[in-house]
DRENTI-11834 format. One line per field, with one value per residue: x, y, z of N, C-alpha, C in turn; chain; residue in three letters. Coordinates in steps of 0.02 Angstrom, whole numbers. Layout:
<pts>
n_east = [X ...]
n_north = [Y ...]
n_up = [Z ...]
ca_east = [X ...]
ca_north = [Y ...]
ca_up = [Z ...]
c_east = [X ...]
c_north = [Y ...]
c_up = [Z ...]
cadena = [A ...]
residuo = [ALA ...]
</pts>
This chain:
<pts>
n_east = [-2725 -2553 -2400 -2224 -2089 -1925 -1821 -1877 -1890 -1756 -1718 -1796 -1749 -1618 -1634 -1648 -1532 -1434 -1354 -1183 -1026 -872 -713 -614 -596 -600 -671 -682 -660 -535 -373 -357 -319 -309 -229 -94 -102 -177 -274 -376 -504 -659 -775 -811 -884 -976 -1076 -1204 -1297 -1322 -1219 -1054 -883 -722 -552 -458 -548 -574 -658 -832 -969 -1125 -1281 -1266 -1340 -1490 -1581 -1659 -1680 -1599 -1426 -1282 -1121 -989 -831 -682 -617 -615 -640 -518 -506 -448 -383 -360 -457 -459 -537 -565 -678 -713 -833 -870 -960 -1115 -1211 -1360 -1538 -1637 -1551 -1376 -1255 -1130 -1042 -1037 -1056 -1116 -1084 -1210 -1290 -1402 -1364 -1438 -1566 -1646 -1654 -1755 -1818 -1816 -1717 -1645 -1518 -1407 -1399 -1531 -1569 -1530 -1402 -1316 -1236 -1255 -1209 -1283 -1287 -1362 -1336 -1380 -1372 -1396 -1472 -1547 -1657 -1687 -1663 -1549 -1505 -1342 -1235 -1182 -1232 -1148 -1068 -1042 -871 -837 -740 -764 -733 -704 -688 -655 -643 -598 -565 -620 -745 -809 -878 -838 -865 -791 -786 -715 -590 -617 -665 -822 -874 -912 -1016 -1077 -1082 -1035 -992 -894 -814 -890 -897 -855 -881 -828 -948 -1049 -1189 -1310 -1442 -1444 -1437 -1299 -1199 -1042 -916 -762 -631 -509 -417 -363 -327 -249 -204 -122 -203 -122 -43 60 30 -88 -43 43 -46 -116 -29 18 55 181 247 251 338 457 477 499 621 707 677 685 641 507 451 384 257 205 194 93 -78 -160 -111 -156 -294 -323 -274 -363 -476 -446 -431 -562 -627 -592 -647 -787 -941 -1085 -1250 -1351 -1364 -1414 -1408 -1496 -1595 -1666 -1595 -1505 -1373 -1301 -1341 -1248 -1208 -1113 -1064 -1047 -914 -766 -737 -851 -849 -773 -716 -766 -655 -598 -521 -494 -598 -539 -416 -309 -287 -131 9 137 306 397 343 224 104 -55 -118 -205 -165 -123 -48 62 176 336 357 274 226 278 385 463 507]
n_north = [9594 9620 9675 9670 9751 9700 9790 9858 9753 9721 9837 9824 9702 9739 9809 9713 9660 9535 9531 9487 9402 9484 9463 9558 9732 9822 9948 9963 9870 9752 9670 9585 9434 9366 9250 9195 9074 8988 8868 8841 8921 9014 8948 9006 8942 8869 8951 9061 9167 9289 9344 9413 9383 9424 9487 9383 9280 9254 9330 9356 9443 9450 9467 9605 9722 9725 9605 9459 9335 9183 9166 9070 8985 8872 8793 8776 8658 8488 8416 8318 8144 8061 8164 8307 8450 8626 8782 8959 9096 9271 9385 9519 9624 9690 9567 9494 9470 9335 9220 9183 9070 8946 8804 8632 8528 8406 8371 8366 8465 8592 8746 8849 8831 8906 9035 9130 9132 9162 9081 8960 8891 8795 8633 8614 8509 8332 8329 8424 8518 8636 8791 8918 9099 9135 9046 8916 8743 8642 8506 8406 8489 8506 8593 8636 8710 8775 8865 9030 9178 9235 9382 9540 9557 9439 9287 9137 8970 8809 8640 8494 8327 8204 8072 8025 8070 8186 8349 8508 8670 8833 8983 9134 9075 8990 8830 8752 8630 8461 8460 8383 8209 8055 8080 8018 7956 8028 8140 8300 8478 8643 8768 8918 9024 9157 9269 9402 9570 9645 9584 9535 9412 9339 9226 9185 9091 8931 8763 8598 8439 8279 8142 8073 7956 8011 8150 8145 8094 8197 8301 8255 8266 8347 8523 8543 8419 8416 8522 8475 8360 8415 8477 8371 8316 8406 8402 8387 8509 8577 8527 8577 8711 8717 8759 8657 8592 8666 8658 8519 8496 8571 8496 8375 8424 8464 8345 8306 8397 8453 8462 8537 8466 8497 8472 8349 8191 8185 8062 8031 8074 8018 8050 8094 8237 8313 8365 8467 8373 8253 8183 8152 8031 7959 7878 7771 7621 7556 7576 7685 7661 7635 7527 7360 7386 7417 7505 7575 7619 7739 7711 7811 7947 7933 7944 7886 7784 7719 7562 7422 7321 7288 7418 7484 7621 7773 7839 7969 7970 7868 7924]
n_up = [-2786 -2755 -2827 -2815 -2882 -2945 -2910 -2801 -2713 -2688 -2617 -2503 -2451 -2419 -2304 -2211 -2146 -2079 -1924 -1898 -1865 -1897 -1980 -1966 -1915 -2017 -2119 -2255 -2411 -2386 -2366 -2262 -2180 -2300 -2411 -2518 -2581 -2704 -2777 -2865 -2966 -2991 -3109 -3263 -3359 -3292 -3226 -3169 -3279 -3227 -3153 -3125 -3155 -3090 -3061 -3097 -3098 -2965 -2888 -2863 -2925 -2884 -2966 -3029 -3064 -3025 -2926 -2987 -2944 -2896 -2904 -2953 -2942 -2985 -2937 -3039 -3029 -2988 -2827 -2781 -2739 -2587 -2522 -2413 -2425 -2421 -2420 -2426 -2419 -2433 -2370 -2459 -2478 -2406 -2320 -2351 -2379 -2457 -2461 -2446 -2489 -2451 -2507 -2566 -2713 -2832 -3008 -3057 -3009 -3048 -3090 -3141 -3106 -3018 -3062 -3076 -2956 -2780 -2672 -2555 -2622 -2620 -2562 -2576 -2652 -2676 -2720 -2674 -2540 -2415 -2329 -2246 -2236 -2130 -2032 -2043 -2097 -2244 -2330 -2453 -2449 -2316 -2168 -2035 -1882 -1858 -1833 -1777 -1870 -2023 -2092 -2181 -2215 -2152 -2145 -2222 -2206 -2283 -2256 -2332 -2310 -2404 -2385 -2264 -2290 -2241 -2206 -2153 -2086 -2066 -1971 -1982 -1961 -1856 -1803 -1838 -1816 -1874 -2013 -2115 -2156 -2241 -2371 -2440 -2585 -2674 -2814 -2803 -2813 -2767 -2720 -2730 -2690 -2716 -2677 -2663 -2723 -2806 -2728 -2668 -2668 -2626 -2666 -2550 -2514 -2569 -2563 -2558 -2487 -2479 -2393 -2262 -2149 -2081 -2077 -2003 -1881 -1840 -1824 -1714 -1609 -1456 -1437 -1371 -1387 -1524 -1555 -1497 -1574 -1701 -1684 -1688 -1810 -1933 -2064 -2066 -2054 -2156 -2151 -2033 -2056 -2145 -2180 -2150 -2038 -1928 -1950 -1940 -1813 -1734 -1752 -1687 -1557 -1531 -1520 -1392 -1306 -1205 -1283 -1363 -1348 -1430 -1564 -1672 -1762 -1913 -1950 -2064 -2172 -2313 -2326 -2182 -2084 -1966 -1796 -1680 -1587 -1655 -1744 -1842 -1782 -1777 -1883 -1852 -1763 -1600 -1518 -1575 -1687 -1864 -1967 -1973 -1919 -1776 -1618 -1583 -1483 -1503 -1464 -1450 -1458 -1394 -1458 -1508 -1635 -1781 -1845 -1952 -1899 -1760 -1728 -1684 -1690 -1742 -1905 -1919 -1827 -1879 -1996]
ca_east = [-2657 -2501 -2336 -2165 -2038 -1860 -1783 -1907 -1874 -1686 -1716 -1825 -1702 -1559 -1650 -1651 -1463 -1424 -1289 -1139 -957 -823 -645 -575 -636 -593 -735 -681 -632 -466 -340 -346 -333 -303 -166 -77 -107 -240 -270 -428 -544 -728 -778 -858 -926 -1028 -1096 -1266 -1288 -1335 -1162 -993 -820 -666 -491 -435 -603 -575 -712 -897 -1017 -1191 -1335 -1234 -1390 -1539 -1588 -1722 -1684 -1541 -1369 -1235 -1062 -949 -760 -660 -576 -646 -605 -491 -513 -387 -350 -394 -466 -481 -542 -597 -704 -727 -893 -845 -1014 -1166 -1241 -1430 -1583 -1662 -1495 -1309 -1234 -1065 -1047 -1011 -1108 -1093 -1094 -1281 -1325 -1422 -1352 -1485 -1634 -1684 -1636 -1811 -1847 -1771 -1716 -1582 -1505 -1362 -1432 -1603 -1579 -1488 -1336 -1276 -1234 -1242 -1205 -1315 -1262 -1404 -1311 -1409 -1345 -1453 -1464 -1613 -1709 -1698 -1616 -1536 -1463 -1273 -1188 -1202 -1230 -1090 -1087 -991 -806 -824 -705 -797 -690 -734 -640 -681 -599 -627 -552 -672 -810 -840 -876 -841 -859 -755 -804 -658 -538 -639 -703 -891 -894 -931 -1084 -1104 -1041 -1059 -975 -838 -826 -927 -858 -884 -852 -847 -1002 -1079 -1249 -1334 -1502 -1438 -1411 -1234 -1162 -977 -882 -696 -589 -447 -370 -387 -270 -264 -146 -141 -216 -69 -37 108 -5 -136 -5 68 -103 -138 20 13 104 248 277 263 398 513 487 526 692 745 660 668 610 434 429 337 189 181 179 34 -140 -194 -89 -202 -361 -329 -262 -425 -524 -429 -447 -634 -647 -577 -683 -858 -975 -1157 -1292 -1409 -1365 -1421 -1411 -1562 -1590 -1698 -1548 -1460 -1309 -1322 -1321 -1231 -1192 -1047 -1040 -1026 -854 -736 -733 -912 -836 -725 -739 -776 -592 -574 -481 -530 -613 -484 -354 -310 -253 -64 43 207 350 438 307 164 44 -93 -146 -231 -120 -145 -9 100 237 368 356 226 257 318 448 503 538]
ca_north = [9565 9671 9651 9709 9741 9674 9843 9872 9696 9730 9889 9797 9652 9772 9832 9654 9635 9495 9545 9429 9416 9503 9440 9616 9791 9867 9971 9956 9807 9748 9606 9551 9363 9335 9216 9193 9006 8979 8806 8841 8982 9003 8925 9047 8898 8843 9009 9093 9224 9351 9362 9433 9362 9471 9472 9316 9234 9241 9369 9351 9496 9422 9514 9672 9775 9708 9533 9429 9268 9154 9154 9022 8969 8818 8797 8745 8599 8436 8402 8251 8097 8046 8226 8360 8512 8683 8845 9013 9154 9331 9423 9586 9673 9673 9501 9504 9439 9267 9178 9178 9004 8918 8732 8588 8492 8364 8401 8362 8524 8640 8812 8896 8808 8954 9102 9175 9124 9176 9020 8934 8843 8739 8588 8609 8442 8279 8332 8480 8526 8707 8828 8982 9155 9140 8998 8851 8698 8614 8452 8379 8536 8507 8638 8627 8763 8751 8914 9100 9203 9272 9448 9575 9553 9372 9235 9072 8916 8745 8585 8431 8270 8156 8004 8009 8090 8235 8419 8553 8741 8876 9054 9175 9027 8950 8772 8750 8560 8425 8476 8328 8149 8012 8108 7981 7927 8074 8189 8362 8542 8699 8808 8971 9052 9218 9302 9474 9612 9677 9552 9513 9361 9327 9171 9209 9035 8864 8717 8529 8400 8208 8113 8026 7940 8059 8211 8132 8089 8263 8341 8230 8282 8409 8572 8533 8361 8433 8563 8431 8316 8453 8490 8312 8299 8469 8389 8389 8577 8600 8509 8619 8778 8712 8777 8596 8574 8698 8632 8452 8502 8594 8441 8330 8457 8467 8279 8298 8447 8444 8500 8544 8410 8526 8453 8277 8164 8179 7994 8022 8092 7966 8076 8124 8303 8302 8425 8476 8315 8201 8203 8100 7967 7923 7832 7722 7569 7579 7599 7743 7643 7622 7456 7318 7407 7420 7563 7560 7678 7747 7707 7871 8008 7918 7955 7826 7790 7658 7526 7354 7276 7325 7452 7516 7693 7797 7859 8029 7953 7826 7967]
ca_up = [-2783 -2760 -2853 -2797 -2934 -2920 -2878 -2736 -2670 -2667 -2566 -2441 -2425 -2391 -2237 -2168 -2142 -2018 -1893 -1893 -1843 -1948 -1967 -1945 -1905 -2074 -2146 -2327 -2435 -2364 -2380 -2198 -2180 -2365 -2424 -2590 -2607 -2741 -2816 -2915 -2971 -3012 -3178 -3301 -3399 -3248 -3186 -3190 -3324 -3190 -3111 -3160 -3124 -3099 -3023 -3116 -3081 -2893 -2858 -2896 -2913 -2898 -2983 -3027 -3067 -2974 -2923 -3009 -2917 -2864 -2948 -2923 -2981 -2955 -2950 -3102 -3014 -2947 -2765 -2792 -2683 -2550 -2502 -2375 -2463 -2381 -2456 -2389 -2457 -2392 -2388 -2475 -2470 -2357 -2327 -2336 -2427 -2445 -2439 -2475 -2465 -2468 -2500 -2618 -2749 -2888 -3074 -3074 -2983 -3100 -3062 -3170 -3090 -2978 -3087 -3070 -2890 -2725 -2632 -2527 -2676 -2604 -2514 -2592 -2681 -2648 -2752 -2646 -2467 -2409 -2266 -2257 -2196 -2071 -1983 -2054 -2148 -2280 -2379 -2473 -2432 -2244 -2135 -1964 -1854 -1856 -1805 -1780 -1939 -2045 -2116 -2220 -2183 -2124 -2183 -2215 -2229 -2298 -2253 -2358 -2301 -2450 -2362 -2215 -2316 -2197 -2227 -2096 -2103 -2019 -1973 -1959 -1941 -1798 -1827 -1816 -1807 -1934 -2036 -2154 -2164 -2295 -2436 -2469 -2650 -2718 -2852 -2780 -2832 -2724 -2749 -2691 -2721 -2684 -2703 -2650 -2777 -2798 -2673 -2692 -2628 -2657 -2640 -2519 -2507 -2589 -2566 -2538 -2467 -2474 -2328 -2244 -2078 -2054 -2062 -1949 -1819 -1822 -1799 -1649 -1557 -1418 -1462 -1342 -1419 -1593 -1556 -1482 -1631 -1757 -1671 -1709 -1879 -1967 -2129 -2058 -2041 -2208 -2132 -1978 -2082 -2186 -2147 -2128 -1971 -1881 -1962 -1912 -1741 -1703 -1754 -1633 -1493 -1522 -1497 -1322 -1268 -1198 -1334 -1356 -1368 -1464 -1634 -1677 -1829 -1944 -1976 -2129 -2225 -2337 -2303 -2119 -2062 -1896 -1759 -1651 -1550 -1702 -1779 -1883 -1747 -1789 -1937 -1828 -1718 -1531 -1488 -1611 -1744 -1926 -1976 -1995 -1887 -1703 -1592 -1559 -1456 -1524 -1406 -1445 -1443 -1355 -1498 -1523 -1702 -1809 -1890 -1965 -1857 -1710 -1749 -1626 -1698 -1791 -1968 -1908 -1794 -1924 -2045]
c_east = [-2606 -2436 -2281 -2112 -1971 -1821 -1810 -1890 -1802 -1681 -1743 -1778 -1642 -1571 -1647 -1582 -1455 -1356 -1248 -1069 -911 -755 -602 -622 -631 -661 -739 -655 -558 -437 -326 -365 -324 -232 -155 -86 -176 -232 -323 -465 -616 -730 -832 -904 -984 -1048 -1162 -1252 -1295 -1280 -1103 -932 -766 -607 -469 -484 -603 -634 -776 -939 -1086 -1241 -1311 -1284 -1440 -1551 -1658 -1731 -1617 -1486 -1320 -1176 -1025 -875 -741 -617 -615 -605 -582 -497 -446 -350 -394 -398 -489 -482 -582 -623 -718 -790 -873 -898 -1063 -1197 -1314 -1473 -1604 -1607 -1432 -1279 -1165 -1072 -1014 -1070 -1077 -1106 -1167 -1320 -1340 -1416 -1401 -1557 -1677 -1669 -1692 -1849 -1794 -1772 -1647 -1560 -1464 -1392 -1506 -1620 -1533 -1417 -1292 -1285 -1214 -1243 -1230 -1285 -1303 -1384 -1341 -1367 -1405 -1431 -1533 -1670 -1724 -1642 -1609 -1491 -1393 -1226 -1220 -1198 -1161 -1113 -1033 -926 -789 -782 -741 -753 -728 -679 -675 -628 -627 -615 -604 -742 -846 -831 -885 -830 -823 -782 -749 -605 -556 -682 -773 -916 -915 -1004 -1116 -1055 -1069 -1043 -918 -858 -866 -880 -889 -845 -871 -900 -1023 -1141 -1271 -1397 -1495 -1409 -1344 -1195 -1098 -945 -817 -661 -525 -395 -403 -326 -293 -198 -166 -155 -161 -69 10 74 -54 -100 19 13 -125 -90 4 67 174 284 294 328 461 529 520 600 735 734 638 635 534 406 379 265 162 165 118 -28 -176 -171 -136 -273 -370 -318 -326 -477 -510 -445 -521 -660 -640 -617 -756 -892 -1050 -1193 -1350 -1417 -1365 -1423 -1484 -1564 -1620 -1652 -1510 -1389 -1324 -1297 -1308 -1209 -1124 -1020 -1014 -966 -828 -735 -798 -903 -789 -758 -744 -712 -562 -533 -525 -543 -553 -417 -362 -273 -186 -32 116 252 393 399 243 100 11 -126 -170 -182 -146 -108 35 164 269 362 302 263 301 387 493 539 593]
c_north = [9620 9639 9698 9698 9723 9728 9858 9815 9702 9782 9864 9746 9684 9798 9775 9622 9598 9511 9481 9451 9430 9473 9497 9676 9842 9885 9962 9886 9805 9680 9567 9478 9328 9306 9210 9124 8995 8918 8803 8908 8963 8990 8965 9005 8869 8898 9036 9153 9291 9368 9380 9410 9413 9449 9401 9263 9213 9277 9364 9412 9469 9478 9586 9730 9767 9633 9511 9359 9247 9140 9107 9010 8912 8827 8759 8683 8552 8426 8329 8208 8085 8107 8266 8421 8567 8745 8895 9066 9211 9365 9496 9640 9651 9605 9507 9464 9369 9221 9191 9115 8984 8842 8693 8554 8451 8401 8400 8422 8572 8710 8864 8881 8859 9025 9153 9167 9138 9117 9006 8877 8783 8697 8582 8541 8392 8282 8387 8485 8599 8734 8899 9037 9164 9090 8929 8810 8663 8559 8421 8425 8542 8547 8620 8684 8735 8800 8982 9124 9231 9335 9477 9575 9486 9330 9169 9019 8851 8692 8521 8377 8214 8084 7982 8027 8140 8306 8462 8624 8778 8947 9094 9131 8986 8892 8771 8679 8528 8439 8417 8270 8110 8036 8070 7950 7971 8122 8257 8423 8594 8741 8864 8996 9113 9243 9378 9511 9642 9649 9522 9465 9344 9268 9201 9154 8973 8820 8647 8494 8327 8188 8061 8013 7989 8124 8202 8127 8157 8306 8320 8247 8346 8457 8561 8475 8376 8474 8520 8385 8353 8471 8431 8294 8362 8460 8390 8460 8602 8582 8555 8689 8777 8730 8715 8572 8603 8671 8564 8452 8523 8539 8391 8360 8456 8399 8272 8346 8425 8489 8495 8482 8433 8502 8377 8255 8164 8113 7986 8042 8029 7985 8116 8194 8296 8366 8423 8412 8261 8225 8144 8033 7927 7872 7776 7669 7598 7605 7658 7726 7632 7547 7418 7336 7404 7482 7543 7625 7679 7749 7769 7932 7996 7927 7888 7834 7721 7626 7455 7304 7319 7354 7484 7592 7712 7822 7921 8012 7912 7868 8010]
c_up = [-2794 -2785 -2831 -2850 -2903 -2884 -2808 -2687 -2644 -2611 -2500 -2409 -2391 -2321 -2186 -2163 -2075 -1988 -1886 -1875 -1902 -1929 -1941 -1938 -1962 -2103 -2221 -2346 -2420 -2383 -2317 -2204 -2247 -2375 -2499 -2621 -2639 -2787 -2871 -2914 -2987 -3087 -3216 -3345 -3358 -3199 -3213 -3234 -3288 -3141 -3154 -3120 -3138 -3057 -3033 -3094 -3007 -2859 -2899 -2876 -2934 -2914 -2983 -3030 -3012 -2978 -2945 -2981 -2887 -2916 -2913 -2970 -2946 -2974 -3013 -3091 -2968 -2884 -2766 -2729 -2649 -2526 -2453 -2419 -2416 -2424 -2414 -2438 -2408 -2418 -2398 -2461 -2416 -2373 -2305 -2386 -2409 -2423 -2479 -2446 -2492 -2461 -2556 -2653 -2805 -2953 -3095 -3049 -3041 -3072 -3088 -3149 -3054 -2999 -3079 -3004 -2837 -2677 -2603 -2572 -2655 -2548 -2526 -2620 -2648 -2674 -2724 -2571 -2454 -2338 -2279 -2213 -2133 -2016 -1990 -2102 -2180 -2327 -2390 -2451 -2358 -2211 -2061 -1940 -1840 -1821 -1801 -1853 -1957 -2082 -2161 -2181 -2153 -2173 -2170 -2246 -2238 -2297 -2275 -2350 -2344 -2429 -2312 -2240 -2272 -2224 -2165 -2119 -2047 -2026 -1942 -1927 -1879 -1823 -1797 -1804 -1872 -1952 -2072 -2155 -2224 -2364 -2470 -2536 -2698 -2753 -2841 -2804 -2779 -2759 -2701 -2728 -2683 -2718 -2698 -2709 -2758 -2738 -2701 -2641 -2664 -2624 -2612 -2509 -2535 -2597 -2546 -2522 -2461 -2402 -2314 -2169 -2044 -2033 -2005 -1882 -1795 -1794 -1730 -1592 -1520 -1442 -1435 -1375 -1492 -1600 -1545 -1542 -1689 -1746 -1693 -1782 -1916 -2034 -2126 -2052 -2094 -2191 -2078 -2001 -2128 -2147 -2121 -2059 -1919 -1889 -1929 -1837 -1705 -1702 -1699 -1565 -1479 -1499 -1422 -1277 -1258 -1247 -1326 -1380 -1411 -1535 -1640 -1750 -1852 -1981 -2045 -2186 -2247 -2320 -2241 -2111 -1988 -1864 -1728 -1620 -1597 -1741 -1818 -1848 -1753 -1845 -1916 -1785 -1647 -1499 -1525 -1673 -1805 -1932 -2003 -1964 -1811 -1680 -1562 -1534 -1478 -1462 -1397 -1423 -1402 -1394 -1513 -1591 -1725 -1857 -1899 -1921 -1811 -1740 -1689 -1630 -1749 -1853 -1960 -1879 -1839 -1976 -2014]
cadena = [A A A A A A A A A A A A A A A A A A A A A A A A A A A A A A A A A A A A A A A A A A A A A A A A A A A A A A A A A A A A A A A A A A A A A A A A A A A A A A A A A A A A A A A A A A A A A A A A A A A A A A A A A A A A A A A A A A A A A A A A A A A A A A A A A A A A A A A A A A A A A A A A A A A A A A A A A A A A A A A A A A A A A A A A A A A A A A A A A A A A A A A A A A A A A A A A A A A A A A A A A A A A A A A A A A A A A A A A A A A A A A A A A A A A A A A A A A A A A A A A A A A A A A A A A A A A A A A A A A A A A A A A A A A A A A A A A A A A A A A A A A A A A A A A A A A A A A A A A A A A A A A A A A A A A A A A A A A A A A A]
residuo = [MET TYR PHE ILE ASP CYS LYS MET ARG ASP ASP LEU ASP ALA LEU LEU VAL THR PRO GLY GLU ARG TYR CYS ASP CYS LYS GLU ASP CYS LEU CYS GLY GLU GLN ASN GLU ILE GLU TRP GLN TRP ASP GLU LYS TYR ALA SER LYS THR LEU ARG LEU SER LYS MET ASN LEU GLU VAL ASN PHE ASN PRO GLY TYR SER MET GLY THR SER ALA VAL ARG GLY ASN LYS LEU MET ALA SER GLY ARG HIS HIS TYR TRP GLU VAL LYS MET ILE THR GLN VAL TYR GLY THR ASP ILE MET ILE GLY VAL GLY THR SER LYS VAL ASN LEU GLU SER SER GLY LEU THR PHE THR SER LEU LEU GLY LEU ASP SER GLU SER TRP GLY PHE SER TYR LYS GLY ASP ILE GLN HIS ARG GLY GLN LYS GLN LYS TYR SER LEU PRO PHE ALA GLN GLY SER LEU VAL GLY VAL HIS LEU ASP THR TRP ARG GLY THR LEU GLU PHE TYR LEU ASN ARG LYS PRO LEU GLY ILE ALA PHE THR GLY LEU ARG GLY LEU GLU LEU TYR PRO MET ILE SER SER THR ALA ALA GLN SER LYS ILE ARG ILE THR HIS SER SER SER ILE PRO VAL THR LEU GLN LEU GLU CYS LEU ALA ALA LEU LYS PRO SER LEU ARG THR MET LEU LEU GLU GLY PHE PRO GLY LEU ARG HIS LEU THR THR SER ILE PHE ALA ASN ILE LEU GLN SER SER TYR ASN LYS ASP GLU ASP GLU VAL SER GLU ASP PHE ASN ILE LEU ASP GLU PHE ASP VAL ALA VAL VAL GLY PHE LYS LYS SER ARG ARG SER LEU THR GLN ASP ASP GLY SER MET PRO GLY THR ALA ARG ARG GLU CYS GLU MET CYS GLY ASN THR THR SER VAL LEU PHE ALA LEU PRO LEU CYS THR ILE CYS CYS ASP]
</pts>
C-alpha cells in the first residue's frame, strides 16, 4: 500500500488545472469587475479552522499552508425572504483540485464534516446546493452538467429569488440558466468550499432588493420601451441603474430564446435540479401567470403581467 502525503497531493493537484473562462486578461490580482456595494461578509464564527479571512472578511484564503481536506465558510447574513439576492465572487488564485464550489445552504450544513477528506462539499447533502468549478451542479450528492468550467480570474455570480424559490448562477456576468427550484420558504446562507491549498476567493459584490411588481414589469420591457418610460417617469431611474435590472432582463430574454434540451429535471430530487430550458415560468400556470391570477396587458406600455383583477395600467405606469 502506498501513501501520498498532503504536500505531495497539493503538488499533483496543481498540475491538474482545469481551463476556464476569465473575466479579464489581467495576469495579477486586479479590481476588474469589482463593485463597492457589499451587504454581507464571510462569518468567522462559521468557518473551517483551516482557512483565513482578510480584507474585512471579504477574502478567503483556503488551506494557507497545505490541504488536508475540504474547507468551507458561510456568509454572516441570512438571505431574507421576499427579495432578490445577488452576489459575486472572484477566483483570485489558480482553480484546481478535487473541487472548489459556490452555493447556498441552510444552518444545518456541517462545514467541518469533510475537514480530513477531499470532496465536493456543497450539495453533498439535502441541506445545500452547489456549483463546481468543473461546471457541475450538485444536490443530495447527485451531480449534473451545467456549464463550462470557471478558472482563475473568473467572476461567479449567484442569483437567489426567494419569492419564486429559484437559484441561478452567472459566469463573468453571463446567465447560465436556472440551476435549482423549490427553494421558496427555506432559510439560506451563501457558502463556498475548497479542497485546494492556498486558494483565494473574494466577494466583489453582494446586494438584495425587494420583489415587486414594479421591478418585474421594468425587467420585462424591451430596452426601447424602458428608455421611453424613464423619460416620462425619471423617479424609476434608480431601478434601471441597479444590477438587478440587467439580471432580471436577461432572465426574461432567456425565456424567449431557443435553448438547449440537454438538461432535464431529475425527478428523484425533492428539490429539482433543472437545466437551461426550465425557468421561472415552470412555477406558473399554462398562460404564464401565477396561481390565482390572470395575464393582463397594460394599455400604456403593452407589457403583460400577472394581476388578480383587470387594471388599465401596470404598476410602473401607475407610478
